[in-house]
Structures are given as structure tokens and as C-alpha cells.
C-alpha positions as CSV (number, residue, x, y, z in Angstrom):
1,M,-77.8,142.1,-23.0
2,A,-76.1,139.8,-25.5
3,K,-78.0,138.1,-28.2
4,S,-78.1,134.4,-28.0
5,K,-78.0,132.3,-31.1
6,R,-79.0,128.6,-31.5
7,I,-76.2,126.6,-33.2
8,N,-76.7,123.0,-34.3
9,F,-74.3,120.7,-32.3
10,N,-72.8,119.1,-35.4
11,E,-72.2,122.5,-37.0
12,F,-70.5,123.6,-33.8
13,M,-68.3,120.6,-33.6
14,S,-67.2,120.8,-37.2
15,G,-66.8,124.7,-37.2
16,E,-69.4,125.0,-40.0
17,F,-71.3,127.8,-38.1
18,K,-68.3,130.1,-38.5
19,V,-68.3,129.6,-42.3
20,K,-72.0,130.3,-42.5
21,D,-71.6,133.5,-40.5
22,R,-68.8,134.6,-42.7
23,E,-70.7,133.9,-45.9
24,K,-73.7,135.7,-44.5
25,R,-71.6,138.8,-43.7
26,Q,-70.0,138.6,-47.1
27,R,-73.4,138.5,-48.8
28,R,-74.6,141.5,-46.7
29,V,-71.5,143.5,-47.6
30,K,-71.9,142.6,-51.3
31,K,-75.5,143.6,-51.3
32,V,-74.7,147.0,-49.5
33,T,-71.9,147.6,-52.0
34,Q,-74.1,146.9,-54.9
35,L,-76.7,149.3,-53.6
36,A,-74.1,152.0,-52.9
37,V,-72.6,151.7,-56.4
38,S,-76.0,151.7,-58.0
39,A,-77.0,154.9,-56.1
40,A,-73.6,156.6,-56.5
41,L,-73.0,155.9,-60.2
42,P,-75.7,158.1,-61.6
43,I,-74.8,160.9,-59.2
44,A,-71.1,160.6,-60.1
45,T,-71.6,160.4,-63.8
46,C,-74.5,162.7,-64.4
47,G,-72.4,165.8,-64.2
48,A,-69.9,164.6,-66.8
49,I,-72.2,162.7,-69.1
50,G,-75.1,165.2,-68.8
51,T,-72.9,168.2,-69.4
52,L,-71.2,166.6,-72.4
53,G,-74.5,165.6,-74.0
54,F,-76.0,169.0,-73.3
55,A,-72.9,170.8,-74.7
56,M,-72.9,168.6,-77.9
57,K,-76.6,169.4,-78.5
58,A,-76.1,173.1,-77.9
59,F,-73.1,173.3,-80.1
60,A,-74.8,171.3,-82.9
61,A,-77.8,173.6,-82.7
62,T,-75.7,176.7,-83.0
63,T,-73.3,175.5,-85.8
64,G,-75.3,172.9,-87.6
65,T,-72.5,170.4,-87.3
66,N,-71.8,167.5,-84.9
67,A,-68.2,168.5,-84.0
68,V,-67.5,169.6,-80.5
69,V,-65.0,172.2,-79.5
70,A,-63.0,171.5,-76.3
71,S,-64.2,174.8,-74.7
72,A,-67.9,174.1,-75.3
73,P,-68.5,172.0,-72.2
74,I,-66.9,174.6,-70.0
75,A,-69.1,177.4,-71.3
76,I,-72.3,175.3,-71.0
77,E,-71.5,173.5,-67.7
78,A,-73.4,176.0,-65.5
79,G,-76.4,175.7,-67.8
80,A,-76.3,171.9,-67.6
81,K,-76.2,171.9,-63.9
82,E,-79.1,174.3,-63.7
83,W,-81.0,172.1,-66.2
84,M,-80.3,168.9,-64.1
85,S,-81.3,170.6,-60.9
86,S,-84.6,171.8,-62.4
87,Q,-85.3,168.3,-63.8
88,T,-84.5,166.8,-60.4
89,L,-86.7,169.4,-58.7
90,S,-89.6,168.7,-61.1
91,T,-89.2,164.9,-60.6
92,L,-89.2,165.3,-56.8
93,A,-92.2,167.6,-56.9
94,H,-94.3,164.9,-58.5
95,V,-93.0,161.9,-56.5
96,L,-95.7,162.2,-53.9
97,D,-98.6,162.8,-56.3
98,P,-99.8,159.1,-56.3
99,L,-99.7,159.0,-52.5
100,V,-101.5,162.3,-52.1
101,D,-104.2,161.1,-54.6
102,I,-104.7,157.8,-52.6
103,M,-104.9,159.7,-49.3
104,V,-107.5,162.2,-50.8
105,A,-109.6,159.3,-52.1
106,L,-109.5,157.3,-48.9
107,S,-110.0,160.2,-46.5
108,F,-113.8,160.4,-46.8
109,P,-114.5,156.7,-46.2
110,I,-112.0,156.5,-43.3
111,A,-113.3,159.8,-41.7
112,S,-116.9,158.5,-42.0
113,V,-116.1,155.3,-40.3
114,I,-114.3,157.1,-37.4
115,I,-117.2,159.6,-37.0
116,V,-119.8,156.8,-36.9
117,G,-117.6,154.9,-34.4
118,S,-117.4,158.1,-32.3
119,C,-121.2,158.4,-32.3
120,F,-121.3,155.0,-30.6
121,F,-119.4,156.6,-27.7
122,F,-122.3,159.0,-27.2
123,M,-124.5,155.9,-26.8
124,F,-122.2,154.5,-24.1
125,G,-122.1,157.8,-22.2
126,K,-118.6,158.8,-23.1
127,S,-119.4,162.1,-24.8
128,E,-115.9,163.6,-24.3
129,K,-114.2,160.8,-26.1
130,A,-116.9,161.0,-28.8
131,W,-116.4,164.7,-29.5
132,D,-112.6,164.2,-29.5
133,G,-112.9,161.5,-32.1
134,I,-115.3,163.5,-34.3
135,M,-113.0,166.6,-34.1
136,K,-109.9,164.7,-35.0
137,A,-111.6,162.9,-37.8
138,G,-113.0,166.1,-39.2
139,L,-109.7,168.0,-38.9
140,G,-107.8,165.1,-40.5
141,Y,-110.3,165.0,-43.4
142,V,-110.0,168.7,-44.0
143,L,-106.2,168.7,-43.9
144,I,-106.0,165.8,-46.3
145,Q,-108.4,167.4,-48.7
146,V,-106.4,170.7,-48.6
147,S,-103.0,169.0,-48.9
148,P,-102.8,169.2,-52.7
149,L,-103.4,172.9,-52.5
150,I,-100.7,173.3,-49.8
151,L,-98.3,171.3,-52.0
152,D,-99.0,173.5,-55.0
153,V,-98.4,176.6,-53.0
154,L,-95.1,175.2,-51.8
155,K,-94.1,174.3,-55.3
156,Q,-94.9,177.8,-56.5
157,V,-92.9,179.3,-53.7
158,G,-90.0,177.0,-54.6
159,N,-90.2,178.0,-58.3
160,A,-90.3,181.7,-57.3
161,V,-87.1,181.4,-55.3
């Protein structure tokens, strides 16, 4: 099924609607290009810039000077990549912390409301639906309360590997 589009008669007769569509497409392409460049630029440059900066610090620490030998980045490059990957892993490990904290804080009030609501089903004679709601609310509450522990275990396993 094709999408229909409403075009003003005057815009249709003058051909203005084509110009507006073209400008809209160009803005969309420009926005996507900007997003792609802003996402790819740090990825593309972090290997070179991060390695060079790390190599300069390492060389300065060992020699006490600020001069850089041409072979220094090659010798340190693997260490810099490992350092970047550990920093990235550490950052990614803590990205969800605020979300987990909010979920843990809200789990008790939400589970309480669901359990109280399920108790009303007992009053209306729908005990199966009431037990189902109570069990799901209780299981959800327990899993959300245990989720920080599960995330810590996963983080420890990831660090061990």
C-alpha cells in the first residue's frame, strides 16, 4: 500500500513541493552524515592519538625527557590498545548503574501496588488471576533486587577472562 501525501494545490502547480521534498532529504542526509562522523571520528582517531599520547608519557617517564623516538609508539601500541579496551570495558560496565539504581528503588512500590491490585481479584472471585499477579510481582521484585549482584558476578567473570 502506497503512502498518500497531502500537497497544497498552489505548491503542486508551482512545483514547490518537489523543492521542499529535496530540501527535507538533504537535511536528513546532512544530519545522518553528521551523526556518522561524530560517531566514527573518536573511533578512527583514538588508536593513533591515544597510542601516541600513551607512548609519549611512557617514554618521558623512562627517560625523563619529552623527546619521542620513532620506534616508541610501535613498542607501546599493544599496551595502549589494552589500556583503551580496559577503559572502554570499565565505562561500559558502569553505564547501566543509574538505571539499575532507579529500578531497584522503584521495584518495591510498584510490586506493592500490583500485589494489592491482585488482592482485589480475590474479592471478585478470580483467584487464579490473583495468584498469577502476585507470583509475577513477587518474582519481578526479587529479580530486580538481585540484579546488582548478578551484574557484579558478570563483571567479575569478565575481569577473570
